[in-house]
Backbone as CSV, one residue per row, in Angstrom:
resi,resn,N_x,N_y,N_z,CA_x,CA_y,CA_z,C_x,C_y,C_z
1,UNK,99.581,282.517,253.987,100.894,282.705,253.446,100.952,282.281,251.984
2,UNK,100.252,281.223,251.662,100.242,280.761,250.271,99.670,281.832,249.346
3,UNK,98.608,282.492,249.787,98.009,283.561,248.993,99.011,284.697,248.773
4,UNK,99.726,285.085,249.804,100.744,286.133,249.657,101.859,285.699,248.719
5,UNK,102.344,284.482,248.912,103.425,283.968,248.049,103.014,283.976,246.585
6,UNK,101.792,283.577,246.318,101.325,283.466,244.934,100.882,284.799,244.335
7,UNK,100.527,285.757,245.168,99.993,287.033,244.683,101.054,288.096,244.459
8,UNK,102.127,288.033,245.213,103.135,289.084,245.148,104.339,288.660,244.316
9,UNK,104.851,289.596,243.547,106.064,289.350,242.765,107.284,289.546,243.657
10,UNK,108.386,288.958,243.254,109.638,289.158,243.965,109.928,290.657,244.027
11,UNK,110.306,291.138,245.208,110.607,292.549,245.399,109.408,293.394,245.786
12,UNK,108.200,292.791,245.786,106.999,293.520,246.194,106.987,293.721,247.701
13,UNK,106.332,294.788,248.124,106.215,295.084,249.544,104.844,294.675,250.059
14,UNK,104.800,294.307,251.339,103.570,293.902,252.002,103.532,294.584,253.363
15,UNK,102.479,295.348,253.618,102.317,296.027,254.904,101.265,295.336,255.745
16,UNK,101.441,295.399,257.057,100.553,294.695,257.973,100.386,295.502,259.249
17,UNK,99.177,295.545,259.760,98.930,296.002,261.123,98.204,294.883,261.840
18,UNK,98.560,294.673,263.104,97.916,293.621,263.883,98.074,293.928,265.365
19,UNK,97.341,293.215,266.181,97.428,293.388,267.620,98.767,292.876,268.151
20,UNK,99.291,293.568,269.142,100.531,293.155,269.806,100.164,292.360,271.053
21,UNK,100.712,291.169,271.157,100.410,290.288,272.281,100.814,290.926,273.604
22,UNK,99.923,290.807,274.599,100.216,291.273,275.937,100.046,292.762,276.152
23,UNK,99.541,293.474,275.185,99.359,294.920,275.308,97.878,295.247,275.449
24,UNK,97.514,295.813,276.570,96.136,296.237,276.857,95.146,295.122,276.578
25,UNK,94.342,295.263,275.518,93.256,294.313,275.260,93.672,293.150,274.369
26,UNK,94.931,293.062,274.019,95.347,292.038,273.056,96.103,290.911,273.766
27,UNK,95.646,289.708,273.594,96.316,288.524,274.110,96.435,287.506,273.001
28,UNK,97.473,286.699,273.058,97.657,285.678,272.048,96.672,284.544,272.300
29,UNK,95.993,284.127,271.266,95.056,283.014,271.358,95.399,282.020,270.255
30,UNK,94.963,280.796,270.454,95.182,279.783,269.430,94.164,279.978,268.313
31,UNK,94.425,279.378,267.169,93.469,279.435,266.067,92.112,278.888,266.500
32,UNK,92.149,277.792,267.271,90.906,277.172,267.721,90.101,278.152,268.578
33,UNK,90.761,278.837,269.507,90.063,279.804,270.353,89.461,280.928,269.516
34,UNK,90.195,281.375,268.511,89.706,282.445,267.648,88.429,282.019,266.923
35,UNK,88.458,280.857,266.294,87.306,280.408,265.523,86.149,279.976,266.423
36,UNK,86.458,279.482,267.606,85.422,279.046,268.525,84.666,280.234,269.116
37,UNK,85.373,281.287,269.477,84.743,282.410,270.172,84.271,283.509,269.234
38,UNK,84.955,283.739,268.139,84.613,284.790,267.173,84.555,286.186,267.790
39,UNK,85.062,286.329,268.982,84.992,287.628,269.647,86.371,288.168,269.982
40,UNK,87.376,287.434,269.676,88.728,287.851,270.040,89.547,288.088,268.780
41,UNK,90.487,288.977,268.877,91.413,289.192,267.781,92.686,288.422,268.038
42,UNK,93.329,288.020,267.000,94.583,287.293,267.138,95.700,288.310,267.319
43,UNK,96.525,288.108,268.334,97.641,288.998,268.623,98.944,288.218,268.495
44,UNK,100.022,288.934,268.208,101.301,288.299,267.956,102.417,289.009,268.703
45,UNK,103.447,288.278,269.053,104.683,288.885,269.522,105.498,289.276,268.291
46,UNK,106.465,290.140,268.484,107.350,290.522,267.378,108.083,289.288,266.852
47,UNK,108.516,288.438,267.769,109.240,287.220,267.384,108.369,286.291,266.550
48,UNK,107.083,286.201,266.885,106.170,285.341,266.118,105.978,285.884,264.706
49,UNK,105.842,287.197,264.563,105.729,287.787,263.226,106.983,287.506,262.409
50,UNK,108.136,287.644,263.032,109.393,287.353,262.330,109.433,285.901,261.890
51,UNK,109.011,285.003,262.773,109.004,283.564,262.458,108.051,283.267,261.298
52,UNK,106.885,283.858,261.308,105.883,283.601,260.269,106.353,284.078,258.897
53,UNK,106.959,285.266,258.847,107.255,285.893,257.561,108.686,285.733,257.069
54,UNK,109.628,285.304,257.921,111.043,285.327,257.545,111.402,284.393,256.383
55,UNK,110.670,283.337,256.188,110.994,282.397,255.110,110.818,283.032,253.734
56,UNK,109.747,283.785,253.565,109.398,284.318,252.250,109.624,285.821,252.098
57,UNK,109.834,286.515,253.221,109.925,287.965,253.182,111.139,288.475,253.942
58,UNK,111.736,289.522,253.404,112.741,290.282,254.134,111.963,291.204,255.076
59,UNK,112.359,291.243,256.324,111.675,292.101,257.285,112.308,293.489,257.203
60,UNK,111.534,294.436,256.716,112.002,295.814,256.608,111.887,296.487,257.970
61,UNK,110.722,296.346,258.599,110.518,296.968,259.910,109.291,296.382,260.586
62,UNK,109.415,296.167,261.891,108.274,295.814,262.727,108.386,296.706,263.957
63,UNK,107.365,297.511,264.182,107.404,298.403,265.346,105.993,298.658,265.842
64,UNK,105.904,299.141,267.080,104.610,299.515,267.641,104.135,300.793,266.968
65,UNK,102.845,300.877,266.780,102.239,302.057,266.187,102.244,303.158,267.235
66,UNK,102.902,304.250,266.952,103.061,305.315,267.941,102.140,306.498,267.713
67,UNK,101.808,306.775,266.489,100.995,307.949,266.175,99.550,307.539,265.967
68,UNK,98.764,307.542,267.030,97.377,307.127,266.932,96.424,308.295,266.864
69,UNK,95.183,307.979,266.688,94.117,308.976,266.669,93.445,308.926,268.035
70,UNK,93.468,310.023,268.734,92.893,310.088,270.077,91.446,309.606,270.068
71,UNK,91.108,308.704,270.993,89.745,308.204,271.112,89.378,307.118,270.121
72,UNK,90.309,306.707,269.267,90.040,305.662,268.276,90.820,304.407,268.639
73,UNK,90.336,303.272,268.183,91.042,302.022,268.442,92.193,301.809,267.473
74,UNK,92.106,302.364,266.281,93.165,302.155,265.304,94.368,303.025,265.621
75,UNK,95.524,302.454,265.444,96.745,303.212,265.573,97.191,303.459,266.990
76,UNK,96.793,302.621,267.916,97.225,302.791,269.288,98.382,301.851,269.597
77,UNK,99.023,302.070,270.743,100.237,301.353,271.097,100.110,299.860,271.269
78,UNK,98.907,299.315,271.218,98.771,297.862,271.329,98.736,297.195,269.957
79,UNK,99.194,297.931,268.935,99.221,297.384,267.581,100.638,297.427,267.013
80,UNK,100.962,296.410,266.234,102.196,296.387,265.458,101.926,296.977,264.082
81,UNK,102.911,297.641,263.538,102.918,297.967,262.118,104.155,297.294,261.554
82,UNK,104.027,296.722,260.396,105.147,295.970,259.836,105.206,296.156,258.320
83,UNK,106.420,296.126,257.836,106.648,296.209,256.387,107.599,295.089,256.000
84,UNK,107.201,294.321,254.996,107.983,293.188,254.512,108.222,293.334,253.009
85,UNK,109.270,292.714,252.530,109.575,292.699,251.095,109.739,291.246,250.671
86,UNK,109.022,290.835,249.630,109.093,289.444,249.175,110.472,289.153,248.608
87,UNK,111.048,288.037,249.087,112.379,287.608,248.636,112.314,287.092,247.217
């Protein structure tokens, strides 16, 4: 968060894609589990993303990725897409 705060100007936009917690192969793990195993991706609930970013960013939109590429892992329904604007 510090890197984002220091890198972006007020009014700048920041886009994010990440795993959605509880969807297919994505489960929420602690930081320790992530660094210990190195085999899992960190997943978030919508509420957790709002909590993480709400202090410094206006939440423009957070939604599940609906238009995916058949047979690919990117852009499937177990991912969030989000757009934020720096306050």
